[in-house]
N, C-alpha and C positions, 0 to 999 in steps of 0.2 A: 234324741233320748238314748239311743243305743251308745252313741259316743260318751255320754256321761257315764254309763255303767261300765263301759270298756276301760276308760281312764281310771275309774275307781278300782277295778280288777286289777290293772297293772300296778297302781299304787300299792295294794295289798300284797300283791306278789312281791314287789320289791322289799317292803317292810318285812314280810315273812322270810325272805331270803337274806335279810341284814343288808341290803344294798340301797339304802335311802339315800337320796339326793344330798343330804348333809355331809356325807363323806367328801364330796367335791368341794365343800366349803373350807377346807383346810389345804395348805400346802407346806412343804419343807424346802425353803430355798437354799439351805446349807445343813450341814451336820449339826445335830442338837438344836436346830431352830425349827418351830412350827409356827405358821402364821394362819390366823383365823380371818378369812374373807369377810364374813358376816360382821364380826365384832370390830374388825380392823385393829387387832392386836397380835403382836409377835412376841412369841415366848422363847426364851433362851434357857433350855434345860429345865422347862416348866414354870419359870418364873417370868412374869411379864417384863418386857425390855422397851423402854422408851426409845433408845436408839435404833433398835432394830425396827420398831414400829414406824419410825420416822423414815428409815431407809426404804421400807417396802410400801408404806401407805401414806407417807407425806407428813408435813409439819402439823396439819390440823388433827390428824389421828393420834400423833405423839402428844400433842397438848392435852387432848381429852384423856389419854391414858395417865398422864402426869397428874392431872386434876383428880381423876378417879382414884389414883393411888394415894394421893394426900388426903382424900376424904375418908380412907380406911384408917383404922386404928394404927397410929404411928407410921403410915405410908405402907403397911403390910397388907398383903392379900391373905385370906383365909388359908388355912393349912390344907384344905382339900381344894383341888382344881381339876378341870376336865380338859385335857389337852386335845382330845379328839372324841368323835361321838362314841359313846359306850364305854370309854376308858376314864377311870377314876384314880387320881393319884393323891396320896396323904403325905404332905411334907413332914408332919410330926412324927408318924409311923415310919417314914422313909420306905414306902412301898406304893406301887401302882398295880391296879387290878384290871384284868381284861374284860371283855365284853360279857363273859360268863360270871364275873364277880371273882374270880381266882387271882391270887397274887402272881404277878408275872415278872420274871428275871429280865426279859428283853425291854418291857415297857418301863420298868424301874431304871434300868441302865440308861435308856434314852431320855428320860425326863428327870431323873434325880441323880444320875451319875453312876459310875462303875462302882464306887465304893458302896453305895447304897444297895445296889444289885448284888455285891458279893456278901453283904451282911444278910440280906433276904435269903440267898443260897444257903448260907451257913444256918440260918434260923429253921429253914423249911425241911421237914423230914419227908420220907417217901409218902406218908398219908396225909400230908398237910393240904393237898389241893394245889400245890406249886405248879407253875405253868411257865415253860420256856417261850411262850407266845405271847 
């Protein structure tokens, strides 16, 4: 019984500190690429990539991604995507938000490209909640 409560305590401590095991479910095999181990999908600058998914997860994962993309409207994914836990990117607005919900130059640059990050930087004033993290 003590073990059950101690594991629960450790889990709550990790969640409270923002160190959930989900962070380990993604990896970056190369610059601009993030792969999700659980979903078995790789993203190239925030967009799902069949080729990179095949390279890192195999033919079956690539087929599943291709099929899923075809089911979406016109083969497009929604404009909002979540490249890592707590991070939200909006392709339509060309901005990514950090874990606190603030617009982030670095995350926007990593997932939507340098041009989108520069536009965000120009739009953001000193009181806008803009973050470089």
